[in-house]
C-alpha positions as a Markdown table, in Angstrom:
| # | Residue | x | y | z |
|---|---|---|---|---|
| 1 | Met | 69.7 | 15.4 | 109.4 |
| 2 | Lys | 69.8 | 12.4 | 111.8 |
| 3 | Glu | 69.9 | 10.0 | 108.8 |
| 4 | Gln | 72.8 | 12.0 | 107.2 |
| 5 | Thr | 74.7 | 11.9 | 110.5 |
| 6 | Ser | 74.1 | 8.2 | 110.8 |
| 7 | Asn | 75.4 | 7.6 | 107.3 |
| 8 | His | 78.5 | 9.6 | 108.2 |
| 9 | Phe | 79.2 | 7.3 | 111.2 |
| 10 | Glu | 78.6 | 4.2 | 109.0 |
| 11 | His | 81.1 | 5.5 | 106.4 |
| 12 | Met | 83.6 | 6.2 | 109.1 |
| 13 | Lys | 83.7 | 2.4 | 109.9 |
| 14 | Asp | 85.0 | 1.7 | 106.3 |
| 15 | Pro | 88.7 | 0.6 | 106.7 |
| 16 | Arg | 89.6 | 2.5 | 103.5 |
| 17 | Asn | 88.3 | 5.8 | 105.1 |
| 18 | Ile | 90.4 | 5.1 | 108.2 |
| 19 | Ile | 93.6 | 4.6 | 106.0 |
| 20 | Leu | 92.7 | 7.9 | 104.2 |
| 21 | Gly | 92.4 | 9.6 | 107.6 |
| 22 | Ile | 95.9 | 8.4 | 108.5 |
| 23 | Gln | 97.2 | 9.9 | 105.3 |
| 24 | His | 95.7 | 13.2 | 106.1 |
| 25 | Leu | 97.1 | 13.1 | 109.6 |
| 26 | Leu | 100.6 | 12.5 | 108.3 |
| 27 | Ala | 100.2 | 15.3 | 105.8 |
| 28 | Met | 99.6 | 17.9 | 108.5 |
| 29 | Tyr | 101.5 | 16.4 | 111.4 |
| 30 | Ala | 104.9 | 17.8 | 110.8 |
| 31 | Gly | 103.6 | 21.4 | 110.4 |
| 32 | Ala | 101.4 | 21.0 | 113.4 |
| 33 | Val | 104.2 | 19.8 | 115.8 |
| 34 | Ile | 106.9 | 22.1 | 114.6 |
| 35 | Val | 105.1 | 25.2 | 115.9 |
| 36 | Pro | 105.0 | 24.1 | 119.6 |
| 37 | Leu | 108.6 | 22.9 | 119.2 |
| 38 | Ile | 109.8 | 26.2 | 117.9 |
| 39 | Val | 107.9 | 28.3 | 120.5 |
| 40 | Ala | 108.9 | 26.0 | 123.4 |
| 41 | Ser | 112.6 | 26.2 | 122.4 |
| 42 | Ala | 112.5 | 30.0 | 122.0 |
| 43 | Leu | 110.8 | 30.4 | 125.4 |
| 44 | Lys | 113.2 | 28.0 | 127.0 |
| 45 | Met | 110.5 | 25.6 | 128.3 |
| 46 | Thr | 111.3 | 22.3 | 130.0 |
| 47 | Ile | 111.1 | 18.9 | 128.3 |
| 48 | Ala | 107.9 | 18.2 | 130.2 |
| 49 | Gln | 106.4 | 21.5 | 129.1 |
| 50 | Thr | 107.4 | 20.9 | 125.5 |
| 51 | Thr | 105.9 | 17.4 | 125.6 |
| 52 | Tyr | 102.7 | 18.8 | 126.9 |
| 53 | Leu | 102.6 | 21.5 | 124.2 |
| 54 | Val | 103.0 | 19.0 | 121.4 |
| 55 | Ala | 100.4 | 16.5 | 122.7 |
| 56 | Ala | 97.9 | 19.2 | 123.6 |
| 57 | Asp | 98.4 | 20.9 | 120.3 |
| 58 | Ile | 97.6 | 17.8 | 118.3 |
| 59 | Met | 94.5 | 17.1 | 120.3 |
| 60 | Met | 93.2 | 20.7 | 120.0 |
| 61 | Ser | 94.0 | 20.6 | 116.3 |
| 62 | Gly | 91.6 | 17.6 | 116.1 |
| 63 | Leu | 88.9 | 19.5 | 118.0 |
| 64 | Ala | 89.4 | 22.6 | 115.8 |
| 65 | Thr | 89.1 | 20.4 | 112.7 |
| 66 | Phe | 85.9 | 18.9 | 114.0 |
| 67 | Leu | 84.4 | 22.3 | 114.7 |
| 68 | Gln | 84.9 | 23.1 | 111.0 |
| 69 | Val | 84.0 | 19.8 | 109.3 |
| 70 | Tyr | 80.8 | 19.5 | 111.4 |
| 71 | Arg | 78.1 | 21.6 | 109.8 |
| 72 | Gly | 75.9 | 23.0 | 112.5 |
| 73 | Arg | 73.4 | 25.8 | 112.7 |
| 74 | Tyr | 75.9 | 28.4 | 114.1 |
| 75 | Ile | 79.4 | 26.9 | 113.5 |
| 76 | Gly | 81.2 | 24.6 | 111.0 |
| 77 | Ile | 81.6 | 25.3 | 107.3 |
| 78 | Gly | 81.0 | 21.6 | 106.5 |
| 79 | Leu | 84.0 | 21.3 | 104.2 |
| 80 | Pro | 86.8 | 18.7 | 104.3 |
| 81 | Val | 89.1 | 21.3 | 105.9 |
| 82 | Val | 91.9 | 20.6 | 108.3 |
| 83 | Leu | 93.0 | 23.1 | 111.0 |
| 84 | Ala | 96.3 | 23.2 | 112.9 |
| 85 | Cys | 98.7 | 25.8 | 114.2 |
| 86 | Thr | 99.3 | 28.9 | 112.1 |
| 87 | Phe | 102.9 | 29.7 | 111.3 |
| 88 | Thr | 101.9 | 33.4 | 111.1 |
| 89 | Ala | 101.6 | 33.5 | 114.8 |
| 90 | Val | 105.0 | 32.0 | 115.7 |
| 91 | Ser | 107.1 | 35.2 | 115.6 |
| 92 | Pro | 104.6 | 37.5 | 117.4 |
| 93 | Met | 104.0 | 34.8 | 120.1 |
| 94 | Ile | 107.7 | 34.4 | 120.7 |
| 95 | His | 108.2 | 38.1 | 120.9 |
| 96 | Ile | 105.3 | 38.6 | 123.4 |
| 97 | Gly | 106.4 | 35.5 | 125.4 |
| 98 | Gln | 110.0 | 36.7 | 125.7 |
| 99 | Thr | 109.3 | 40.3 | 126.6 |
| 100 | Lys | 106.0 | 40.1 | 128.6 |
| 101 | Gly | 105.6 | 36.5 | 129.6 |
| 102 | Ile | 103.6 | 33.5 | 128.5 |
| 103 | Gly | 100.6 | 34.6 | 130.5 |
| 104 | Val | 100.3 | 37.8 | 128.4 |
| 105 | Met | 100.9 | 35.7 | 125.3 |
| 106 | Tyr | 98.0 | 33.3 | 126.0 |
| 107 | Gly | 95.8 | 36.2 | 127.1 |
| 108 | Ala | 96.4 | 37.9 | 123.8 |
| 109 | Val | 95.7 | 34.7 | 121.8 |
| 110 | Phe | 92.4 | 34.2 | 123.7 |
| 111 | Val | 91.2 | 37.7 | 123.0 |
| 112 | Ser | 92.2 | 37.4 | 119.4 |
| 113 | Gly | 89.9 | 34.4 | 119.0 |
| 114 | Leu | 87.1 | 36.5 | 120.6 |
| 115 | Val | 87.8 | 39.3 | 118.1 |
| 116 | Val | 87.4 | 36.9 | 115.2 |
| 117 | Met | 84.1 | 35.6 | 116.5 |
| 118 | Leu | 82.8 | 39.2 | 117.0 |
| 119 | Leu | 83.9 | 40.2 | 113.5 |
| 120 | Ala | 82.8 | 37.0 | 111.7 |
| 121 | Pro | 79.4 | 38.4 | 110.5 |
| 122 | Ile | 81.2 | 41.5 | 109.1 |
| 123 | Phe | 83.9 | 39.6 | 107.3 |
| 124 | Ala | 81.3 | 37.1 | 105.9 |
| 125 | Lys | 79.7 | 40.0 | 104.1 |
| 126 | Leu | 82.9 | 40.8 | 102.3 |
| 127 | Asn | 82.8 | 37.7 | 100.0 |
| 128 | Arg | 81.8 | 40.0 | 97.1 |
| 129 | Phe | 85.4 | 41.3 | 97.1 |
| 130 | Phe | 86.6 | 37.8 | 96.3 |
| 131 | Pro | 85.5 | 37.0 | 92.7 |
| 132 | Pro | 87.3 | 34.2 | 90.6 |
| 133 | Val | 90.1 | 36.5 | 89.5 |
| 134 | Val | 91.0 | 37.4 | 93.1 |
| 135 | Met | 90.6 | 33.9 | 94.5 |
| 136 | Gly | 92.5 | 32.3 | 91.6 |
| 137 | Ser | 95.3 | 34.7 | 92.1 |
| 138 | Val | 95.4 | 34.0 | 95.9 |
| 139 | Val | 95.3 | 30.2 | 95.5 |
| 140 | Thr | 98.1 | 30.4 | 92.9 |
| 141 | Leu | 100.1 | 32.5 | 95.2 |
| 142 | Ile | 99.5 | 30.1 | 98.1 |
| 143 | Gly | 100.9 | 27.3 | 96.0 |
| 144 | Val | 103.9 | 29.4 | 94.8 |
| 145 | Thr | 104.8 | 30.6 | 98.3 |
| 146 | Leu | 104.6 | 27.0 | 99.7 |
| 147 | Met | 107.1 | 25.6 | 97.3 |
| 148 | Pro | 110.2 | 26.9 | 99.1 |
| 149 | Val | 108.9 | 25.1 | 102.2 |
| 150 | Ala | 108.9 | 21.8 | 100.3 |
| 151 | Met | 112.4 | 22.4 | 98.8 |
| 152 | Asn | 113.9 | 23.2 | 102.3 |
| 153 | His | 112.4 | 20.0 | 103.6 |
| 154 | Ile | 113.8 | 18.1 | 100.6 |
| 155 | Ala | 117.3 | 19.4 | 101.4 |
| 156 | Gly | 116.9 | 18.3 | 105.1 |
| 157 | Gly | 115.6 | 21.4 | 106.7 |
| 158 | Gln | 117.0 | 24.8 | 107.3 |
| 159 | Gly | 120.1 | 25.0 | 109.5 |
| 160 | Val | 121.0 | 21.3 | 109.4 |
| 161 | Lys | 124.7 | 20.5 | 108.8 |
| 162 | Asp | 124.0 | 18.1 | 105.9 |
| 163 | Phe | 121.6 | 20.5 | 104.0 |
| 164 | Gly | 121.3 | 19.4 | 100.4 |
| 165 | Ser | 123.3 | 16.2 | 100.9 |
| 166 | Leu | 123.0 | 13.4 | 98.5 |
| 167 | Lys | 121.4 | 11.2 | 101.1 |
| 168 | Asn | 118.7 | 13.8 | 101.8 |
| 169 | Leu | 118.0 | 14.3 | 98.1 |
| 170 | Ala | 117.9 | 10.6 | 97.5 |
| 171 | Val | 115.2 | 9.7 | 100.0 |
| 172 | Ala | 113.2 | 12.8 | 99.0 |
| 173 | Phe | 113.1 | 12.0 | 95.4 |
| 174 | Leu | 112.5 | 8.3 | 96.1 |
| 175 | Thr | 109.4 | 9.4 | 98.0 |
| 176 | Phe | 108.5 | 11.7 | 95.1 |
| 177 | Leu | 109.0 | 8.9 | 92.5 |
| 178 | Val | 106.9 | 6.4 | 94.5 |
| 179 | Ile | 104.0 | 8.8 | 94.6 |
| 180 | Leu | 104.3 | 9.6 | 90.9 |
| 181 | Cys | 104.5 | 5.9 | 89.9 |
| 182 | Leu | 101.4 | 5.1 | 92.1 |
| 183 | Tyr | 99.6 | 8.0 | 90.6 |
| 184 | Arg | 100.4 | 6.9 | 87.1 |
| 185 | Phe | 100.1 | 3.2 | 87.2 |
| 186 | Ser | 97.5 | 2.5 | 89.9 |
| 187 | Lys | 93.8 | 3.3 | 90.2 |
| 188 | Gly | 91.1 | 3.7 | 92.8 |
| 189 | Phe | 91.9 | 3.4 | 96.5 |
| 190 | Leu | 95.6 | 2.6 | 95.9 |
| 191 | Gln | 96.0 | 5.8 | 93.9 |
| 192 | Ser | 94.2 | 7.8 | 96.6 |
| 193 | Ile | 96.7 | 6.7 | 99.3 |
| 194 | Ala | 99.8 | 7.3 | 97.1 |
| 195 | Ile | 101.1 | 10.0 | 99.5 |
| 196 | Leu | 100.8 | 7.6 | 102.5 |
| 197 | Ile | 102.6 | 4.8 | 100.7 |
| 198 | Gly | 105.3 | 7.3 | 99.6 |
| 199 | Leu | 105.8 | 8.4 | 103.2 |
| 200 | Leu | 106.0 | 4.9 | 104.5 |
| 201 | Leu | 108.5 | 3.6 | 101.8 |
| 202 | Gly | 110.5 | 6.8 | 102.1 |
| 203 | Thr | 110.8 | 6.4 | 105.9 |
| 204 | Leu | 111.8 | 2.7 | 105.5 |
| 205 | Ala | 114.5 | 3.7 | 103.1 |
| 206 | Ser | 115.7 | 6.5 | 105.5 |
| 207 | Ala | 115.8 | 4.0 | 108.3 |
| 208 | Ala | 118.1 | 1.8 | 106.3 |
| 209 | Leu | 120.4 | 4.8 | 105.9 |
| 210 | Gly | 120.3 | 5.6 | 109.6 |
| 211 | Met | 118.2 | 8.7 | 109.2 |
| 212 | Val | 115.3 | 7.7 | 111.5 |
| 213 | Asp | 115.5 | 8.5 | 115.2 |
| 214 | Leu | 113.2 | 6.4 | 117.4 |
| 215 | Ser | 113.9 | 8.2 | 120.7 |
| 216 | Pro | 110.8 | 10.5 | 120.5 |
| 217 | Ile | 108.7 | 7.3 | 120.8 |
| 218 | Ala | 110.7 | 6.0 | 123.8 |
| 219 | Glu | 110.6 | 9.4 | 125.5 |
| 220 | Ala | 106.9 | 10.1 | 125.0 |
| 221 | His | 104.3 | 9.5 | 127.7 |
| 222 | Trp | 101.5 | 6.9 | 127.4 |
| 223 | Val | 98.7 | 9.2 | 128.5 |
| 224 | Gln | 98.5 | 12.9 | 128.7 |
| 225 | Leu | 95.4 | 15.2 | 128.4 |
| 226 | Pro | 95.3 | 19.0 | 128.0 |
| 227 | Ser | 94.1 | 20.9 | 131.0 |
| 228 | Pro | 93.0 | 24.5 | 131.4 |
| 229 | Phe | 95.8 | 27.0 | 132.2 |
| 230 | His | 98.3 | 24.1 | 132.4 |
| 231 | Leu | 101.3 | 26.4 | 131.8 |
| 232 | Ser | 99.9 | 29.8 | 132.8 |
| 233 | Thr | 96.8 | 31.8 | 133.5 |
| 234 | Phe | 95.8 | 34.7 | 131.3 |
| 235 | Lys | 97.3 | 38.2 | 131.7 |
| 236 | Phe | 96.2 | 41.0 | 129.4 |
| 237 | Asp | 98.2 | 43.7 | 127.6 |
| 238 | Phe | 96.5 | 45.9 | 125.0 |
| 239 | Pro | 99.4 | 46.2 | 122.5 |
| 240 | Ser | 99.8 | 42.4 | 122.6 |
| 241 | Ile | 96.1 | 41.9 | 122.1 |
| 242 | Val | 96.2 | 44.2 | 119.0 |
| 243 | Thr | 99.2 | 42.2 | 117.6 |
| 244 | Met | 97.6 | 38.8 | 118.0 |
| 245 | Ser | 94.2 | 40.1 | 116.7 |
| 246 | Ile | 96.0 | 41.3 | 113.5 |
| 247 | Val | 97.5 | 37.8 | 113.2 |
| 248 | Ala | 94.1 | 36.3 | 113.6 |
| 249 | Ile | 92.7 | 38.5 | 110.8 |
| 250 | Val | 95.6 | 37.5 | 108.6 |
| 251 | Ser | 94.7 | 33.8 | 109.2 |
| 252 | Ile | 91.1 | 34.6 | 108.2 |
| 253 | Ile | 92.3 | 35.9 | 104.9 |
| 254 | Glu | 94.3 | 32.7 | 104.3 |
| 255 | Ser | 91.4 | 30.5 | 105.4 |
| 256 | Thr | 89.0 | 32.3 | 103.0 |
| 257 | Gly | 91.1 | 31.2 | 100.1 |
| 258 | Val | 91.0 | 27.6 | 101.3 |
| 259 | Tyr | 87.3 | 27.7 | 101.8 |
| 260 | Tyr | 86.7 | 28.8 | 98.2 |
| 261 | Val | 89.1 | 26.2 | 96.8 |
| 262 | Leu | 87.4 | 23.4 | 98.8 |
| 263 | Gly | 84.0 | 24.7 | 97.8 |
| 264 | Asp | 85.0 | 24.5 | 94.2 |
| 265 | Ile | 86.5 | 21.0 | 94.6 |
| 266 | Thr | 83.4 | 19.7 | 96.4 |
| 267 | Lys | 81.0 | 21.6 | 94.1 |
| 268 | Gln | 79.6 | 23.5 | 97.1 |
| 269 | Ala | 78.8 | 27.2 | 96.6 |
| 270 | Ile | 80.3 | 29.3 | 99.4 |
| 271 | Lys | 77.7 | 31.7 | 100.7 |
| 272 | Glu | 77.8 | 34.4 | 103.3 |
| 273 | Glu | 76.4 | 32.1 | 106.0 |
| 274 | Asp | 79.0 | 29.5 | 105.2 |
| 275 | Leu | 81.8 | 32.0 | 105.7 |
| 276 | Arg | 80.2 | 33.2 | 108.9 |
| 277 | Arg | 80.1 | 29.7 | 110.4 |
| 278 | Gly | 83.7 | 29.1 | 109.2 |
| 279 | Tyr | 85.0 | 32.2 | 110.9 |
| 280 | Leu | 83.1 | 31.5 | 114.0 |
| 281 | Ser | 84.5 | 28.0 | 114.2 |
| 282 | Glu | 88.0 | 29.3 | 113.7 |
| 283 | Gly | 87.6 | 32.0 | 116.4 |
| 284 | Leu | 86.2 | 29.4 | 118.8 |
| 285 | Ala | 89.1 | 27.0 | 118.1 |
| 286 | Val | 91.6 | 29.8 | 118.9 |
| 287 | Met | 89.9 | 30.6 | 122.2 |
| 288 | Leu | 89.7 | 26.9 | 123.3 |
| 289 | Gly | 93.3 | 26.4 | 122.3 |
| 290 | Ala | 94.4 | 29.4 | 124.5 |
| 291 | Leu | 92.5 | 28.0 | 127.5 |
| 292 | Val | 94.6 | 24.9 | 127.5 |
| 293 | Asn | 97.7 | 26.9 | 126.6 |
| 294 | Thr | 98.2 | 25.9 | 122.9 |
| 295 | Phe | 98.2 | 28.1 | 119.8 |
| 296 | Pro | 96.0 | 29.8 | 117.2 |
| 297 | Tyr | 94.6 | 27.6 | 114.4 |
| 298 | Thr | 94.1 | 28.1 | 110.7 |
| 299 | Thr | 93.4 | 26.0 | 107.6 |
| 300 | Tyr | 96.2 | 23.8 | 106.2 |
| 301 | Ser | 96.9 | 24.1 | 102.5 |
| 302 | Gln | 98.9 | 20.9 | 102.3 |
| 303 | Asn | 95.7 | 19.0 | 103.1 |
| 304 | Val | 93.9 | 20.8 | 100.3 |
| 305 | Gly | 96.6 | 19.6 | 97.9 |
| 306 | Leu | 96.1 | 16.1 | 99.2 |
| 307 | Ile | 92.4 | 16.3 | 98.5 |
| 308 | Gln | 93.1 | 17.6 | 95.0 |
| 309 | Met | 95.6 | 14.7 | 94.4 |
| 310 | Ser | 93.6 | 11.9 | 95.9 |
| 311 | Gly | 90.2 | 13.1 | 94.7 |
| 312 | Val | 88.8 | 12.0 | 98.1 |
| 313 | Lys | 86.4 | 14.7 | 99.5 |
| 314 | Lys | 84.3 | 12.7 | 102.0 |
| 315 | Arg | 83.8 | 14.3 | 105.4 |
| 316 | Ala | 83.8 | 10.8 | 106.9 |
| 317 | Val | 87.6 | 10.7 | 106.2 |
| 318 | Met | 88.0 | 13.9 | 108.1 |
| 319 | Phe | 86.0 | 12.7 | 111.0 |
| 320 | Asn | 88.2 | 9.6 | 111.1 |
| 321 | Met | 91.2 | 11.9 | 111.1 |
| 322 | Val | 89.7 | 13.9 | 114.0 |
| 323 | Ile | 89.5 | 10.6 | 116.0 |
| 324 | Leu | 93.1 | 9.8 | 115.2 |
| 325 | Met | 94.3 | 13.3 | 116.2 |
| 326 | Leu | 92.4 | 13.0 | 119.5 |
| 327 | Leu | 94.1 | 9.6 | 120.1 |
| 328 | Ala | 97.5 | 10.9 | 119.1 |
| 329 | Gly | 97.1 | 13.9 | 121.4 |
| 330 | Ser | 96.0 | 11.8 | 124.4 |
| 331 | Ile | 98.5 | 9.0 | 123.8 |
| 332 | Pro | 101.7 | 10.8 | 122.9 |
| 333 | Lys | 103.5 | 7.5 | 122.1 |
| 334 | Ile | 101.1 | 7.0 | 119.1 |
| 335 | Gly | 101.5 | 10.6 | 118.1 |
| 336 | Ala | 105.3 | 10.3 | 118.2 |
| 337 | Leu | 105.2 | 7.7 | 115.4 |
| 338 | Ala | 104.6 | 10.5 | 112.9 |
| 339 | Thr | 107.5 | 12.6 | 114.2 |
| 340 | Ile | 110.1 | 10.1 | 113.2 |
| 341 | Ile | 109.4 | 10.7 | 109.5 |
| 342 | Pro | 112.6 | 12.5 | 108.2 |
| 343 | Gln | 112.2 | 16.0 | 106.8 |
| 344 | Pro | 113.4 | 15.0 | 103.3 |
| 345 | Val | 110.7 | 12.3 | 103.0 |
| 346 | Leu | 108.1 | 14.9 | 104.0 |
| 347 | Gly | 109.6 | 17.3 | 101.4 |
| 348 | Gly | 109.2 | 14.7 | 98.7 |
| 349 | Ala | 105.5 | 14.4 | 99.5 |
| 350 | Met | 105.1 | 18.2 | 100.0 |
| 351 | Leu | 106.4 | 18.8 | 96.5 |
| 352 | Cys | 103.4 | 16.9 | 95.1 |
| 353 | Met | 100.8 | 18.3 | 97.5 |
| 354 | Phe | 101.9 | 22.0 | 97.3 |
| 355 | Gly | 102.3 | 21.7 | 93.5 |
| 356 | Ser | 98.7 | 20.5 | 93.4 |
| 357 | Val | 97.6 | 23.7 | 95.2 |
| 358 | Leu | 99.5 | 25.7 | 92.6 |
| 359 | Ala | 97.9 | 23.7 | 89.8 |
| 360 | Tyr | 94.5 | 24.3 | 91.2 |
| 361 | Gly | 95.0 | 28.0 | 91.3 |
| 362 | Ile | 96.1 | 28.0 | 87.7 |
| 363 | Lys | 92.9 | 26.0 | 86.9 |
| 364 | Met | 90.8 | 28.7 | 88.7 |
| 365 | Leu | 92.5 | 31.4 | 86.7 |
| 366 | Gly | 91.7 | 29.5 | 83.5 |
| 367 | Gln | 88.0 | 30.1 | 84.2 |
| 368 | Val | 88.6 | 33.9 | 84.3 |
| 369 | Asn | 87.9 | 36.0 | 81.2 |
| 370 | Gln | 91.4 | 36.2 | 79.7 |
| 371 | Asp | 90.4 | 38.8 | 77.1 |
| 372 | Asp | 89.8 | 41.4 | 79.8 |
| 373 | Ser | 93.2 | 43.1 | 80.1 |
| 374 | Ser | 92.3 | 44.3 | 83.6 |
| 375 | Asn | 92.0 | 40.7 | 84.8 |
| 376 | Met | 95.5 | 40.0 | 83.5 |
| 377 | Met | 96.8 | 43.1 | 85.3 |
| 378 | Ile | 95.2 | 42.0 | 88.6 |
| 379 | Ile | 96.8 | 38.5 | 88.3 |
| 380 | Ala | 100.2 | 39.8 | 87.2 |
| 381 | Cys | 100.5 | 42.4 | 90.0 |
| 382 | Ser | 99.0 | 40.4 | 92.9 |
| 383 | Val | 101.0 | 37.2 | 92.2 |
| 384 | Gly | 104.1 | 39.2 | 91.3 |
| 385 | Ile | 104.1 | 41.2 | 94.5 |
| 386 | Gly | 103.3 | 38.2 | 96.7 |
| 387 | Leu | 106.0 | 36.1 | 95.1 |
| 388 | Gly | 108.5 | 39.0 | 95.3 |
| 389 | Val | 108.0 | 39.4 | 99.0 |
| 390 | Thr | 108.4 | 35.7 | 99.5 |
| 391 | Ala | 111.6 | 35.6 | 97.4 |
| 392 | Val | 113.1 | 38.8 | 99.0 |
| 393 | Pro | 111.5 | 39.0 | 102.5 |
| 394 | Gly | 113.7 | 42.0 | 103.5 |
| 395 | Val | 112.4 | 44.3 | 100.8 |
| 396 | Phe | 110.2 | 46.2 | 103.3 |
| 397 | Ala | 112.6 | 45.9 | 106.3 |
| 398 | Gln | 112.9 | 49.7 | 106.6 |
| 399 | Leu | 109.2 | 50.2 | 107.0 |
| 400 | Pro | 107.7 | 50.5 | 110.6 |
| 401 | Asp | 107.2 | 47.3 | 112.5 |
| 402 | Ser | 103.5 | 48.1 | 112.8 |
| 403 | Leu | 103.1 | 47.3 | 109.0 |
| 404 | Ser | 104.9 | 44.0 | 109.2 |
| 405 | Trp | 101.6 | 42.0 | 109.4 |
| 406 | Ile | 101.0 | 43.2 | 105.8 |
| 407 | Thr | 104.5 | 43.4 | 104.4 |
| 408 | Gly | 105.9 | 40.3 | 106.1 |
| 409 | Ser | 103.6 | 37.8 | 104.3 |
| 410 | Gly | 103.5 | 37.3 | 100.5 |
| 411 | Ile | 100.1 | 35.7 | 100.8 |
| 412 | Val | 98.6 | 38.6 | 102.7 |
| 413 | Leu | 100.2 | 41.4 | 100.6 |
| 414 | Gly | 99.3 | 39.6 | 97.4 |
| 415 | Thr | 95.7 | 39.1 | 98.6 |
| 416 | Ile | 95.3 | 42.7 | 99.6 |
| 417 | Thr | 96.8 | 43.7 | 96.2 |
| 418 | Ala | 94.3 | 41.5 | 94.3 |
| 419 | Val | 91.3 | 42.8 | 96.3 |
| 420 | Val | 92.3 | 46.5 | 95.8 |
| 421 | Leu | 93.1 | 46.1 | 92.1 |
| 422 | Asn | 89.8 | 44.3 | 91.5 |
| 423 | Leu | 87.9 | 47.2 | 93.2 |
| 424 | Phe | 90.0 | 49.6 | 91.1 |
| 425 | Phe | 89.2 | 47.9 | 87.8 |
| 426 | His | 85.8 | 46.3 | 88.4 |
| 427 | Gly | 84.2 | 47.9 | 91.5 |
| 428 | Cys | 82.0 | 45.6 | 93.5 |
| 429 | Arg | 80.4 | 43.8 | 90.5 |
| 430 | Ser | 80.6 | 40.1 | 90.6 |
| 431 | Glu | 82.3 | 38.3 | 87.9 |
| 432 | Lys | 80.7 | 35.0 | 86.9 |
């Protein structure tokens, strides 16, 4: 074990692994910072509070990622997984914060992490309910439901005045074209950093068109560290705890799909003890985040797509990324560099990365017995229902709000559909 750890640290010194770590950081950065920006705006926080949230969130995302990448005796699934803020929690947190205060909000987040840790051994035993036909459907659905996010970024982001403008489309597809050309005409390390090069060239082109705002760098602090209860101490409210615990369980469902995909990519069989360590790490990360007043964390699918595209699966790259995230979180001026990347540029890269997640789901489904008509029905119904909810989010608007944690997410509803239909057709038998 000591020798393996030493080798990891030696590999981390490789400049190529550092560059690959930067690429992973840029892939997740926009999604990670947008959550604190949205929540801070909705809760009418000051500029100083918002700055703290963004910096602390990036640092805690780095810590959360380390807890998963590091494979210990009790925590850490040991896969090249990236954790950052979950979008699932945004709406519930805003509602709790606006109606009951941020103290209640953070108290509920903390307890939800504890709930995940307590339930981890139970959820780990449920892996029999996720055979290839279920996981292939879920991963395909994750890829499908992510595509609208990429397209909105390509157009400039929802709500902007120049949504879909020629300028936005031009820099997005320039980024997309650079990535495709590098992927087609280069090999080895250059090909593996195609996303990073695409983002850099796309940002330079955007700067020439006046689309890059450097003010976030000028306004950011040089040094800022997260501290316990920086914004508020905990207050506890049972309904709020139940709400955030449901959100945490939803995140576990999403993370399970990512675990299996990365296990398949890295040729590592995912066993009950692996899931247990993964869930424990996720729960611990949520609790630590709440202590310093940040947010719940979950696995990020865009980084899975990046791993699939680049073919780089080394944990040393992820450890380098963790160091970069800790630096970006403690030195906000460094972290602010990534925030100047225009949304259309990110969208062009997301189109490739999210498409890779979708393609991998299709590949997993290709390994399922297609001659079994029940498998085809499971795939058709789960992907169809999940995509339907994503395309028409108001379809279940008349149902009670207590069911919104199921009906409000295409991924969650599609996953539940796949699990239930697999039990209906196959029972608990495992499909190899």
